[in-house]
C-alpha positions as CSV (number, residue, x, y, z in Angstrom):
1,M,-0.1,0.0,0.0
2,Y,2.8,2.4,0.8
3,S,4.2,2.2,-2.7
4,K,1.1,3.7,-4.1
5,L,1.6,7.2,-2.4
6,P,4.3,10.0,-2.7
7,F,7.0,9.9,0.0
8,D,5.5,12.9,2.1
9,L,2.0,11.6,1.9
10,R,3.1,7.8,2.5
11,V,4.1,8.5,6.2
12,S,1.0,10.7,6.7
13,I,-1.9,8.7,5.4
14,F,-0.7,5.4,6.7
15,P,1.0,6.3,10.0
16,M,2.6,3.4,12.0
17,N,1.7,5.0,15.3
18,S,0.7,8.3,16.7
19,R,4.4,9.1,17.8
20,I,5.7,8.5,14.1
21,L,2.8,10.6,12.9
22,S,3.3,13.6,15.1
23,V,7.2,13.7,14.2
24,L,6.6,12.9,10.5
25,G,3.6,15.2,10.1
26,L,5.5,18.0,11.7
27,L,8.4,17.3,9.2
28,T,6.0,17.2,6.4
29,L,4.4,20.5,7.3
30,L,7.8,22.2,7.7
31,S,8.8,21.1,4.3
32,L,5.4,22.3,2.8
33,Q,5.9,25.7,4.4
34,A,9.4,26.0,3.2
35,A,8.5,25.0,-0.2
36,S,5.8,27.6,-0.4
37,A,8.1,30.4,-0.3
38,R,8.4,31.9,-4.1
39,T,8.2,34.6,-6.5
40,W,4.6,35.4,-7.5
41,V,3.5,36.9,-10.6
42,N,0.4,38.6,-11.6
43,S,-1.4,38.5,-15.1
44,T,0.6,41.6,-16.0
45,G,3.9,40.1,-15.2
46,Q,4.5,42.0,-11.9
47,P,6.6,39.9,-9.5
48,M,6.1,39.7,-5.7
49,K,8.1,37.6,-3.2
50,G,6.4,35.9,-0.4
51,S,5.0,32.5,1.0
52,F,1.7,30.9,0.7
53,Q,-0.4,31.1,3.8
54,E,-4.0,30.0,2.7
55,L,-6.7,30.0,0.0
56,S,-10.1,31.4,1.1
57,N,-13.0,32.4,-0.8
58,G,-11.1,32.8,-4.1
59,S,-8.3,35.0,-2.6
60,V,-4.6,33.9,-1.8
61,K,-3.1,35.2,1.2
62,I,0.7,35.6,1.0
63,R,3.3,36.6,3.6
64,L,5.6,39.1,2.0
65,D,9.4,38.5,2.4
66,A,10.0,42.3,2.6
67,D,8.4,43.0,5.7
68,G,6.3,39.9,6.8
69,K,3.0,41.5,6.3
70,V,0.1,39.2,4.9
71,V,-1.6,40.3,1.8
72,S,-4.7,39.1,0.2
73,V,-4.7,38.6,-3.5
74,P,-7.6,37.4,-5.7
75,L,-6.7,34.1,-7.1
76,K,-7.7,34.9,-10.7
77,V,-5.2,37.9,-11.1
78,L,-2.1,35.5,-10.5
79,S,-0.3,33.8,-13.2
80,K,-1.5,30.4,-14.4
81,A,1.4,28.7,-12.9
82,D,0.9,30.4,-9.6
83,Q,-2.9,29.4,-9.8
84,E,-1.8,25.7,-10.1
85,F,0.5,26.0,-7.2
86,V,-2.1,27.5,-5.1
87,Q,-4.6,24.8,-5.8
88,K,-2.1,22.1,-5.2
89,R,-0.7,23.7,-2.1
90,A,-4.1,24.2,-0.5
91,M,-4.6,20.4,-0.8
92,T,-1.2,19.2,0.3
93,G,-1.0,21.4,3.2
94,K,-3.7,19.5,4.9
95,A,-2.1,16.2,4.3
96,D,-1.6,15.6,8.1
97,L,-5.3,16.3,8.9
98,V,-6.4,14.0,5.8
99,A,-4.0,11.4,7.2
100,L,-5.9,11.4,10.6
101,A,-9.3,11.3,8.8
102,V,-8.2,8.3,6.7
103,K,-7.0,6.5,10.0
104,R,-10.0,7.1,12.0
105,I,-12.6,6.2,9.2
106,D,-10.7,3.0,8.5
107,A,-10.8,2.2,12.1
108,A,-14.6,2.9,12.2
109,V,-15.3,0.5,9.1
110,D,-12.8,-2.0,10.5
111,A,-14.7,-2.2,13.7
112,G,-18.1,-2.7,12.1
113,L,-16.7,-5.4,9.6
114,E,-15.1,-7.2,12.6
115,K,-18.3,-7.2,14.7
116,Q,-20.2,-8.9,11.8
117,K,-17.3,-11.3,10.9
118,L,-17.1,-9.8,7.6
119,K,-14.0,-8.9,5.4
120,Y,-13.1,-6.4,2.9
121,N,-13.6,-7.0,-0.8
122,E,-10.5,-7.6,-3.0
123,N,-8.1,-4.6,-3.9
124,L,-8.8,-2.7,-7.0
125,N,-6.4,-3.1,-9.8
126,D,-5.1,-0.2,-11.7
127,H,-7.6,0.1,-14.6
128,M,-10.5,-0.3,-12.2
129,Y,-9.1,2.3,-9.9
130,L,-8.4,4.7,-12.7
131,R,-12.0,4.4,-14.2
132,R,-13.6,4.8,-10.6
133,I,-11.5,7.9,-9.6
134,Y,-12.1,9.6,-12.9
135,L,-15.9,9.1,-12.7
136,D,-16.1,10.0,-8.9
137,L,-13.9,13.1,-8.9
138,A,-13.9,14.2,-12.6
139,G,-17.5,12.9,-13.5
140,R,-16.3,11.3,-16.7
141,I,-14.1,8.4,-18.0
142,P,-10.6,9.1,-18.7
143,N,-9.8,9.6,-22.4
144,Y,-7.5,7.6,-24.5
145,D,-4.1,9.5,-23.7
146,E,-5.1,9.8,-20.0
147,A,-5.8,5.9,-19.7
148,K,-2.7,4.9,-21.6
149,E,-0.4,7.2,-19.5
150,F,-1.8,6.0,-16.3
151,L,-1.7,2.3,-17.2
152,D,1.7,2.5,-18.7
153,S,3.3,4.4,-15.9
154,R,5.7,2.7,-13.4
155,N,5.4,5.6,-11.0
156,K,4.8,4.3,-7.7
157,N,3.0,7.5,-6.6
158,K,0.6,7.7,-9.6
159,R,-2.6,7.2,-7.8
160,Q,-2.1,10.0,-5.3
161,E,-0.7,12.3,-7.9
162,L,-3.8,11.6,-10.2
163,V,-6.1,12.3,-7.1
164,I,-4.6,15.6,-6.4
165,K,-4.5,16.5,-10.2
166,L,-8.3,15.8,-10.5
167,L,-9.2,17.5,-7.3
168,K,-7.8,20.8,-8.5
169,S,-9.1,20.3,-12.1
170,W,-12.2,22.0,-13.7
171,D,-13.6,18.5,-14.0
172,Y,-14.0,18.2,-10.4
173,A,-15.9,21.6,-10.4
174,S,-18.2,20.5,-13.2
175,H,-19.0,17.1,-11.7
176,N,-19.6,18.5,-8.1
177,Y,-22.0,21.2,-9.5
178,N,-24.1,18.5,-10.9
179,H,-24.5,17.1,-7.4
180,F,-25.3,20.4,-5.7
181,A,-27.4,21.7,-8.7
182,E,-29.7,18.5,-7.9
183,L,-29.5,19.1,-4.2
184,L,-30.6,22.7,-4.6
185,R,-32.9,22.1,-7.5
186,V,-31.1,24.6,-9.7
187,K,-33.0,25.7,-12.9
188,T,-31.6,27.9,-15.9
189,T,-34.6,30.1,-15.4
190,F,-36.4,30.9,-12.3
191,P,-39.9,29.4,-12.3
192,G,-42.6,31.6,-13.6
193,T,-40.3,34.1,-14.9
194,V,-38.1,34.8,-18.0
195,L,-35.1,36.0,-15.7
196,R,-32.1,33.5,-16.3
197,N,-30.1,31.9,-13.4
198,D,-26.7,31.9,-15.4
199,S,-25.0,34.1,-12.7
200,F,-26.0,32.0,-9.8
201,I,-24.9,28.8,-11.8
202,Y,-21.7,30.3,-12.7
203,W,-21.0,31.5,-9.2
204,L,-21.7,28.0,-7.7
205,K,-19.1,26.5,-10.1
206,E,-16.5,29.0,-9.1
207,Q,-17.1,28.6,-5.3
208,I,-16.7,24.6,-5.9
209,H,-13.6,25.3,-8.0
210,T,-12.0,27.6,-5.6
211,N,-12.8,25.3,-2.7
212,T,-14.9,27.6,-0.5
213,P,-15.7,25.7,2.7
214,W,-19.2,24.3,2.9
215,D,-20.2,26.3,5.9
216,E,-19.1,29.5,4.3
217,L,-20.8,28.7,1.0
218,V,-24.2,28.1,2.8
219,R,-23.8,31.5,4.9
220,K,-23.3,33.3,1.7
221,M,-26.5,31.8,0.2
222,I,-28.6,32.2,3.2
223,T,-27.7,35.8,4.0
224,A,-27.6,37.0,0.4
225,E,-29.4,40.2,-0.7
226,G,-29.9,42.1,-3.8
227,R,-30.7,41.2,-7.5
228,I,-29.0,38.4,-9.5
229,W,-26.7,40.7,-11.5
230,D,-25.4,42.3,-8.2
231,N,-25.2,39.4,-5.9
232,P,-25.3,36.0,-7.8
233,A,-25.7,34.1,-4.5
234,V,-29.4,35.5,-4.3
235,G,-30.2,32.7,-6.7
236,Y,-30.4,30.3,-3.9
237,H,-33.5,32.1,-2.5
238,L,-35.1,33.2,-5.9
239,R,-35.3,29.5,-6.7
240,D,-38.3,29.2,-4.4
241,N,-39.7,32.7,-5.0
242,G,-43.1,32.9,-3.4
243,M,-42.8,29.6,-1.6
244,K,-41.3,30.7,1.7
245,L,-42.8,27.7,3.7
246,D,-41.6,25.2,1.2
247,H,-38.2,26.8,1.1
248,V,-37.9,26.0,4.7
249,A,-38.8,22.4,4.3
250,F,-36.0,22.1,1.5
251,M,-33.6,23.8,3.7
252,G,-34.0,21.3,6.5
253,K,-33.6,18.3,4.0
254,V,-30.6,19.8,2.2
255,F,-28.6,21.4,5.2
256,L,-29.7,19.2,8.2
257,G,-30.8,16.0,6.7
258,T,-34.1,16.4,8.4
259,N,-37.4,16.1,6.8
260,I,-39.9,18.2,8.5
261,T,-42.2,18.8,5.5
262,C,-45.4,17.2,7.0
263,A,-45.3,19.5,10.1
264,Q,-46.0,22.3,7.5
265,C,-49.6,21.6,7.6
266,H,-50.1,19.3,10.9
267,D,-48.3,17.8,13.6
268,D,-46.3,14.9,12.1
269,P,-47.8,11.5,13.1
270,F,-44.7,9.6,12.2
271,S,-42.2,11.7,14.1
272,D,-42.0,14.4,16.9
273,W,-42.1,17.4,14.8
274,T,-45.0,19.8,15.5
275,Q,-46.6,22.5,13.4
276,Y,-45.5,25.1,16.1
277,Q,-42.0,23.9,15.6
278,Y,-42.3,24.3,11.9
279,Y,-43.3,27.9,12.2
280,E,-40.8,28.6,14.8
281,F,-38.1,27.5,12.3
282,S,-39.8,29.4,9.4
283,A,-39.8,32.6,11.6
284,Y,-36.2,33.0,10.8
285,L,-37.2,33.7,7.3
286,A,-40.0,35.9,8.1
287,D,-38.0,39.2,7.0
288,L,-37.2,37.5,3.9
289,E,-38.8,39.0,0.7
290,T,-37.8,37.8,-2.8
291,K,-40.0,40.3,-4.7
292,G,-39.5,43.9,-4.9
293,K,-40.6,46.9,-6.8
294,A,-39.6,46.8,-10.5
295,Q,-36.8,49.1,-11.4
296,K,-38.0,52.1,-13.7
297,A,-37.5,51.2,-17.2
298,Q,-35.1,53.6,-18.9
299,M,-35.7,55.0,-22.4
300,P,-34.2,57.4,-24.7
301,N,-35.9,60.7,-25.5
302,K,-39.0,59.6,-27.4
303,K,-38.6,62.1,-30.3
304,E,-34.8,61.2,-30.6
305,L,-35.8,57.6,-30.7
306,E,-38.5,58.1,-33.4
307,G,-35.9,60.2,-35.3
308,Y,-33.2,57.4,-35.2
309,I,-35.9,54.7,-36.2
310,A,-37.0,56.8,-39.2
311,T,-33.4,57.4,-40.3
312,S,-32.1,53.8,-39.8
313,R,-35.0,52.1,-41.4
314,K,-35.3,54.9,-44.1
315,L,-38.9,55.9,-43.1
316,D,-40.5,59.3,-43.8
317,P,-42.2,60.6,-40.6
318,K,-44.2,63.0,-42.8
319,N,-45.8,60.1,-44.4
320,E,-48.7,59.1,-42.6
321,E,-48.6,55.3,-43.1
322,Q,-44.9,55.5,-42.4
323,K,-45.4,57.5,-39.4
324,R,-47.7,54.8,-37.9
325,E,-45.1,52.2,-38.5
326,I,-42.5,54.2,-36.6
327,N,-45.0,54.6,-33.7
328,N,-45.7,51.0,-33.7
329,I,-41.9,50.2,-33.7
330,V,-41.5,52.6,-30.7
331,R,-44.4,50.6,-28.9
332,R,-42.6,47.4,-29.5
333,Y,-39.6,48.8,-27.9
334,Q,-41.7,49.9,-25.0
335,R,-43.3,46.6,-24.5
336,S,-39.9,44.9,-24.8
337,L,-38.5,47.2,-22.0
338,Q,-41.6,46.5,-19.9
339,D,-41.0,42.8,-20.0
340,M,-37.2,43.3,-19.3
341,S,-38.1,45.6,-16.4
342,R,-40.4,42.9,-14.8
343,A,-37.2,40.7,-14.2
344,S,-35.9,43.4,-11.7
345,E,-38.9,42.4,-9.6
346,L,-37.0,39.4,-8.3
347,A,-34.8,40.7,-5.7
348,V,-33.9,39.5,-2.2
349,H,-34.0,42.0,0.7
350,T,-35.0,42.2,4.2
351,V,-38.2,43.6,5.5
352,A,-37.6,44.9,8.9
353,N,-39.9,44.0,11.9
354,R,-41.8,41.4,9.7
355,S,-43.0,38.6,11.9
356,M,-44.3,34.9,11.3
357,R,-47.6,33.9,12.2
358,L,-49.6,30.7,12.8
359,P,-52.0,29.8,9.9
360,D,-55.6,30.7,10.1
361,N,-56.6,27.1,10.5
362,Y,-54.1,26.3,13.4
363,Q,-55.9,23.9,15.7
364,Y,-53.4,22.8,18.3
365,E,-53.5,24.0,22.1
366,D,-49.9,25.3,22.0
367,G,-51.2,28.5,20.0
368,F,-54.2,30.2,18.3
369,P,-54.7,31.1,14.7
370,R,-52.6,34.2,13.6
371,D,-50.6,34.2,16.6
372,K,-47.0,35.8,16.4
373,V,-44.3,33.1,16.5
374,D,-40.6,34.0,17.5
375,P,-37.9,32.3,15.7
376,W,-36.3,29.2,17.1
377,V,-34.1,26.3,16.0
378,I,-35.2,22.7,15.5
379,F,-32.1,21.4,17.2
380,G,-30.3,22.2,20.3
381,K,-30.0,26.1,20.7
382,E,-28.5,29.2,19.0
383,H,-25.0,29.5,19.6
384,G,-23.6,32.7,20.7
385,T,-25.6,34.9,18.6
386,A,-26.6,38.4,19.6
387,A,-30.2,38.8,18.4
388,A,-30.0,42.5,18.8
389,A,-27.1,42.7,16.4
390,L,-28.2,40.3,13.8
391,T,-31.3,39.8,11.6
392,P,-33.1,36.5,12.1
393,R,-31.7,35.1,8.7
394,Q,-28.2,36.1,9.8
395,R,-28.9,34.4,13.2
396,L,-30.1,31.2,11.2
397,A,-27.0,31.1,9.0
398,V,-24.8,31.3,12.2
399,W,-26.5,28.7,14.0
400,L,-27.1,26.4,11.0
401,T,-23.2,26.4,10.1
402,S,-22.0,26.5,13.7
403,P,-19.4,23.7,14.5
404,K,-21.6,23.0,17.6
405,N,-24.5,22.1,15.2
406,N,-23.5,18.5,14.8
407,R,-26.4,18.0,12.5
408,F,-24.9,20.3,9.8
409,A,-21.6,18.5,9.9
410,M,-23.3,15.1,10.0
411,N,-25.5,15.8,6.9
412,I,-22.8,16.9,4.6
413,A,-20.3,14.2,5.7
414,N,-22.9,11.4,5.2
415,R,-23.9,12.8,1.8
416,M,-20.2,12.9,0.5
417,W,-19.7,9.3,2.1
418,A,-22.8,8.0,0.0
419,R,-21.5,10.0,-3.2
420,Y,-18.2,7.9,-3.2
421,M,-19.6,4.8,-1.5
422,G,-22.9,4.4,-3.2
423,R,-24.6,4.6,0.1
424,G,-24.7,6.9,3.2
425,A,-23.6,5.6,6.6
426,V,-27.3,6.3,7.4
427,E,-30.2,6.3,5.0
428,P,-32.3,8.1,3.7
429,L,-29.9,11.0,3.1
430,H,-32.7,13.7,3.5
431,D,-34.1,12.1,6.8
432,I,-31.1,10.7,8.8
433,D,-31.6,9.3,12.4
434,P,-28.2,8.8,14.0
435,E,-29.8,7.0,16.9
436,N,-31.1,4.2,14.8
437,T,-28.1,3.2,12.6
438,L,-25.8,0.1,12.8
439,N,-23.0,2.7,11.4
440,A,-23.4,5.0,14.3
441,D,-19.6,5.0,14.9
442,L,-18.8,5.5,11.4
443,L,-21.4,8.4,11.2
444,K,-19.8,10.1,14.3
445,V,-16.3,9.7,13.0
446,L,-17.2,11.1,9.5
447,S,-19.1,14.1,11.2
448,E,-15.9,14.9,13.3
449,E,-13.5,14.6,10.4
450,I,-15.4,17.2,8.2
451,L,-15.2,19.3,11.1
452,A,-11.6,18.9,11.7
453,L,-11.1,19.7,8.1
454,D,-13.1,23.0,8.3
455,F,-15.7,21.8,6.0
456,D,-13.0,21.5,3.1
457,L,-14.9,19.2,0.7
458,K,-11.9,18.6,-1.4
459,A,-9.7,17.5,1.6
460,F,-12.7,15.4,2.9
461,A,-13.0,13.8,-0.6
462,W,-9.3,13.2,-0.6
463,A,-9.7,11.2,2.6
464,I,-12.6,9.2,1.6
465,V,-10.9,8.0,-1.6
466,N,-7.9,7.0,0.5
467,T,-9.8,4.8,2.8
468,K,-9.6,1.0,2.6
469,A,-13.2,0.7,1.8
470,Y,-13.1,2.9,-1.2
471,N,-10.1,1.1,-2.7
472,R,-11.8,-2.3,-2.7
473,L,-13.9,-3.8,-5.3
474,S,-17.7,-3.0,-5.3
475,T,-20.1,-5.1,-3.9
476,R,-22.1,-6.6,-6.8
477,R,-25.2,-7.8,-5.1
478,K,-28.3,-5.7,-4.5
479,V,-28.5,-4.3,-1.0
480,N,-31.8,-2.8,-0.1
481,V,-32.2,0.4,1.6
482,T,-33.5,-1.1,4.7
483,E,-30.9,-3.7,5.0
484,P,-27.6,-3.1,6.8
485,Y,-24.4,-2.4,5.1
486,Y,-21.0,-2.3,6.7
487,F,-18.9,-1.1,3.6
488,P,-16.3,-3.9,2.6
489,G,-16.2,-1.9,-0.4
490,P,-18.5,0.6,-2.2
491,L,-21.9,-0.6,-3.8
492,L,-21.9,-1.2,-7.5
493,R,-23.6,1.6,-8.9
494,R,-24.7,2.7,-12.5
495,M,-23.3,6.0,-13.4
496,S,-25.5,9.1,-13.2
497,S,-27.1,10.5,-16.3
498,E,-24.5,13.2,-16.0
499,Q,-21.6,10.8,-15.8
500,V,-22.9,8.9,-18.9
501,W,-23.4,12.1,-21.0
502,D,-19.8,13.6,-19.9
503,S,-18.1,10.3,-20.7
504,L,-19.7,10.3,-24.0
505,I,-18.7,13.9,-24.6
506,T,-15.1,12.8,-23.6
507,L,-15.2,10.2,-26.3
508,M,-16.6,12.7,-28.8
509,V,-14.6,15.9,-28.3
510,E,-11.0,16.7,-27.7
511,D,-11.6,18.9,-24.8
512,P,-14.9,18.3,-22.9
513,N,-14.4,21.4,-21.0
514,Q,-13.9,23.7,-24.1
515,F,-17.4,25.3,-24.0
516,R,-18.7,26.6,-20.8
517,L,-21.6,28.5,-19.6
518,D,-20.7,32.4,-19.5
519,S,-20.9,34.4,-16.4
520,G,-24.3,35.7,-17.2
521,D,-22.9,39.4,-17.5
522,R,-24.0,39.7,-20.9
523,Y,-27.6,38.6,-20.4
524,N,-27.8,40.6,-17.2
525,R,-26.5,43.6,-19.1
526,L,-29.5,43.1,-21.8
527,I,-32.2,42.7,-19.2
528,N,-31.2,45.3,-16.7
529,A,-33.6,47.8,-17.8
530,S,-32.7,50.4,-15.2
531,Q,-29.2,51.1,-16.7
532,S,-28.6,54.2,-18.8
533,P,-30.4,53.7,-22.2
534,G,-27.4,55.5,-23.9
535,S,-28.1,57.0,-27.3
536,P,-31.1,55.8,-29.3
537,K,-28.8,53.6,-31.5
538,E,-27.3,51.9,-28.4
539,F,-30.8,51.4,-27.0
540,V,-32.3,49.9,-30.0
541,N,-29.2,47.7,-30.4
542,R,-29.5,46.4,-26.7
543,V,-33.1,45.7,-27.0
544,D,-32.9,43.9,-30.3
545,E,-30.0,41.8,-28.9
546,Y,-32.1,40.9,-25.9
547,N,-35.2,39.9,-28.4
548,Q,-32.9,37.9,-30.5
549,F,-31.1,36.3,-27.5
550,K,-30.6,32.4,-27.8
551,P,-29.8,30.4,-24.6
552,E,-27.0,28.5,-26.6
553,Q,-25.2,31.6,-27.0
554,T,-24.3,31.5,-23.5
555,L,-22.0,28.5,-24.2
556,V,-18.7,29.9,-25.1
557,N,-15.1,28.9,-25.6
558,A,-11.9,30.7,-23.9
559,K,-12.1,33.3,-27.0
560,G,-15.7,34.1,-26.2
561,V,-17.0,32.4,-29.3
562,S,-20.4,30.7,-28.7
563,I,-20.9,26.9,-29.6
564,V,-23.6,27.8,-32.1
565,N,-21.3,30.4,-33.9
566,A,-18.0,28.5,-33.8
567,K,-16.7,28.1,-37.5
568,P,-13.6,27.1,-39.0
569,P,-11.3,30.1,-39.1
570,K,-9.9,31.0,-42.5
571,G,-6.4,29.8,-43.0
572,E,-6.3,28.0,-39.7
573,K,-7.2,24.5,-38.4
574,P,-11.0,23.9,-38.6
575,F,-13.0,24.2,-35.5
576,G,-14.1,20.8,-35.8
577,Q,-10.6,19.5,-35.8
578,N,-9.7,21.3,-32.6
579,A,-12.9,19.7,-31.0
580,L,-12.6,16.1,-32.3
581,S,-9.1,15.5,-33.3
582,R,-5.6,16.4,-32.1
583,K,-3.7,15.4,-35.2
584,P,-3.6,17.0,-38.6
585,T,-6.1,15.4,-40.9
586,G,-6.9,15.5,-44.7
587,P,-9.8,17.4,-46.2
588,T,-12.1,14.4,-46.0
589,D,-11.7,14.0,-42.2
590,E,-12.1,17.7,-41.7
591,E,-15.4,17.6,-43.6
592,M,-16.5,14.7,-41.6
593,V,-15.7,16.2,-38.4
594,M,-17.5,19.5,-39.1
595,A,-20.5,17.5,-40.3
596,F,-20.7,15.9,-37.1
597,M,-20.8,19.2,-35.3
598,E,-23.1,20.9,-37.6
599,A,-25.5,18.0,-37.5
600,A,-25.6,18.2,-33.8
601,K,-26.5,21.7,-33.7
602,K,-29.2,21.2,-36.0
603,R,-30.6,18.6,-33.6
604,K,-30.2,21.1,-30.9
605,L,-27.8,18.9,-29.4
606,L,-24.9,20.9,-28.0
607,L,-21.6,18.9,-27.5
608,A,-20.7,20.1,-24.1
609,R,-20.7,18.7,-20.5
610,A,-23.9,18.3,-18.5
611,S,-23.0,21.2,-16.1
612,E,-23.1,23.8,-19.0
613,L,-26.3,22.6,-20.6
614,P,-29.9,23.9,-19.6
615,Q,-30.9,22.9,-16.1
616,P,-32.8,20.6,-16.2
617,S,-32.6,19.1,-19.6
618,D,-35.4,19.0,-22.1
619,P,-37.5,15.7,-21.5
620,A,-36.4,14.4,-24.8
621,H,-32.7,15.0,-24.0
622,F,-30.3,12.2,-23.2
623,L,-29.8,13.4,-19.7
624,S,-33.7,13.3,-18.9
625,K,-33.7,9.7,-20.6
626,F,-31.0,8.5,-18.2
627,G,-32.7,9.8,-15.1
628,Q,-31.6,13.5,-14.4
629,S,-33.7,15.1,-11.7
630,D,-36.5,17.4,-12.9
631,R,-35.4,20.0,-10.0
632,T,-39.0,20.5,-9.1
633,F,-40.2,19.6,-5.4
634,V,-38.0,16.6,-4.4
635,I,-34.4,16.6,-3.7
636,D,-32.1,13.5,-4.5
637,A,-34.7,13.0,-7.3
638,S,-32.4,11.7,-10.0
639,S,-32.8,8.0,-11.0
640,L,-30.5,5.2,-11.9
641,D,-33.3,2.9,-13.1
642,G,-32.8,1.3,-16.5
643,S,-35.3,1.9,-19.3
644,V,-36.0,1.0,-23.0
645,P,-35.2,4.4,-24.1
646,Q,-31.8,4.3,-22.5
647,V,-31.1,1.1,-24.4
648,M,-32.2,2.7,-27.6
649,E,-30.0,5.9,-27.1
650,L,-26.9,3.7,-26.6
651,M,-27.8,1.3,-29.4
652,N,-28.9,3.9,-32.0
653,G,-28.7,7.4,-30.5
654,Y,-26.6,10.4,-32.1
655,A,-23.8,9.8,-29.7
656,T,-23.3,6.3,-30.9
657,E,-23.8,7.4,-34.4
658,I,-20.9,9.8,-34.1
659,L,-18.6,7.4,-32.5
660,T,-19.1,4.7,-34.8
661,Q,-18.5,6.7,-38.0
662,P,-15.0,7.3,-39.7
663,G,-13.7,10.6,-38.7
664,S,-14.8,10.2,-35.1
665,K,-12.4,10.9,-32.3
666,I,-11.6,7.2,-31.7
667,F,-11.2,6.5,-35.6
668,L,-8.6,9.5,-35.8
669,E,-6.8,8.0,-32.7
670,M,-6.5,4.7,-34.9
671,K,-5.5,6.5,-38.0
672,N,-1.6,6.3,-37.9
673,L,-1.7,2.8,-36.2
674,R,-0.8,-0.2,-38.7
675,S,-1.7,-3.1,-36.5
676,N,-5.6,-4.0,-36.2
677,F,-4.7,-5.1,-32.7
678,E,-3.5,-1.7,-31.7
679,K,-6.4,0.0,-33.2
680,A,-8.6,-2.4,-31.2
681,D,-6.6,-1.4,-28.2
682,V,-7.6,2.3,-28.8
683,A,-11.3,1.4,-28.7
684,F,-10.9,-0.7,-25.4
685,M,-8.7,1.9,-23.7
686,S,-10.9,4.8,-24.6
687,I,-14.3,3.3,-23.8
688,L,-13.4,0.8,-21.1
689,S,-10.1,2.2,-19.7
690,R,-8.5,-1.1,-20.1
691,R,-7.0,-3.6,-22.8
692,A,-8.7,-6.7,-24.1
693,I,-8.1,-9.7,-21.8
694,G,-8.7,-13.5,-21.8
695,S,-11.2,-14.9,-24.1
696,E,-11.6,-11.3,-25.5
697,Q,-8.3,-11.5,-27.4
698,S,-9.4,-14.8,-28.9
699,L,-12.7,-13.1,-30.0
700,L,-10.9,-10.1,-31.3
701,D,-8.4,-12.2,-33.2
702,R,-11.1,-14.1,-35.0
703,E,-13.1,-10.8,-35.8
704,L,-10.1,-8.9,-36.8
705,R,-8.9,-11.6,-39.2
706,A,-12.3,-11.8,-40.8
707,G,-12.0,-8.0,-41.3
708,G,-14.9,-6.1,-43.1
709,P,-15.4,-2.3,-43.7
710,T,-17.4,-2.0,-40.4
711,V,-15.1,-4.1,-37.9
712,F,-14.1,-1.4,-36.0
713,S,-17.5,0.4,-36.0
714,D,-19.0,-2.7,-34.7
715,L,-16.3,-3.1,-32.1
716,I,-17.0,0.5,-30.8
717,W,-20.8,-0.2,-30.9
718,A,-20.4,-3.4,-28.9
719,L,-18.2,-1.7,-26.1
720,L,-20.6,1.3,-25.8
721,N,-23.3,-1.2,-25.1
722,T,-21.6,-3.6,-22.4
723,P,-22.7,-3.2,-18.8
724,E,-19.1,-2.5,-18.1
725,F,-19.4,0.8,-19.9
726,L,-22.5,2.0,-17.7
727,F,-21.2,0.7,-14.3
728,V,-18.8,2.0,-11.7
729,K,-17.2,-1.3,-10.6
């Protein structure tokens, strides 16, 4: 086991005893601190000498060599090399804490297995580990080059190096966003409005990528105020605009793993929650308002606008018929502006002195209809909050995320364990009962360790994937939700809809992260009716751009080119070649590649990762067919159940059509290889992250000898339709 880890982590993650751990852990920390002294360079090339202290909320704290002062620098203004250093350093700086977490989690699982006289499943081999770690941390299978590099490497530290690489990658942010988007029921547009939620979606991904601690992220969302273009975090509250009491129920499930939903209408007959308690908890949001007064729409001087329209459209205002046309055009702009201004009604703000009252039909003896209810927590008590200094919503955020609120830590720790192990230490995830679980000791340790790691989700994930349980073969029998499970290995699980889609995108395009949803700034600029209208020309252009806005335009590459407008630049390599091929190709291949991309656009199939597509997907989309949550009234609502439409998608769907055609990425990987076995190896490595073994080699030999024009298309089709492709083993 030691051989799989880098030296400084070997001694930390698998200590021989506490004495060795304390000594070597100190040495590790000292070496890391010494190594962090460097010359930092910003995006303009200006240097600054100092040592890394910490990464927090997207800013890097650096202790200057010159005077010892600590300065805070936004991560995004540093050079790419510095950003990569920070991401890695932020992880490895917690190696000693991760080591302790691994040791304690292993001990808890060991005790449970020993008590039941059970043993761990067998260890994972390299190709199984490779595939699992990519799917769990990156949300996709590795591509051909990634798989080949890892499997061919003799580096004894390759597993740990891969984990750190994936944790700091955009792949991790994209994959984790999918998880939290389901949990928070994120939608691209706010229900019942035209206002897009792009800013919140972009913000949430950035919070994940820069590794904002979970407690800090939750506090930001709960206390957020303003409009979406001023403070993207308000998207959390705007999701349930006009449904305050339902919002409270979701909050209990998402952040506390507690289902108090039934108590909204009556005392819960199946638990101890009362309706009065529900309204006490809801009272923390009594001052929350998600709808405000629309901002006044700004228009240019009417006469100047009419004059510009007349000139630009060559209309004569002296002609009665043409004058009516000018007036009609102005009215259309006025109506568009009114539609745009209504979006500004969605705004989170605090209404002072607003109270929560019991419903008109309240029927219990602890209160009367319309009685005022003071805010109070559903677990324990408020922790050190000064009611006079904070609003109720701020008090809620402080209590909810407090280290003393064990339920908060327990919930997120259990959810993360379930993500990587296929099942929580206690189920169901949204209504955990720590008193009635056979894994009580494990749940306690998980809760304590995420607290010890200061709610650092990357570090906690790092710990989980280093446990003995994670690094074992999955249990391949069905385990019912009511059946106890002691984690001799993860449960066998089918990929999520997002993992399947992102894996297919990895097979189809060279860089699956090439196109990302933009920050929402462009859309916000268009719809923000309160901004200065500018000149009549600027006003007309902005309103026209808003009316012609297409959601697909929000998917852009690093150069700001939208996926729908991407074309092969003149005199350069075609866009399609950059997307589907790394190697120069002939004209025929280029035309084939571009044909794939253009055909996909015509089918409204955008070849980008699930995190960048509309939330949720269209009911006819691949993602919906494979069980993506509809993001309505149920959390944890995605499905892993199989269906006939899923079978048809993999057998005859567009992704399969692309991958089985000459000119596809897999075929282009094969192009310069002479041996048919080498070409077959490309297919196996690309799709299953391994080479052919045993009886597969004999079957391949027979089929390849028989040859035929479709032999490799048939092979790709067959591998895509194996259970092995769909499952995380």
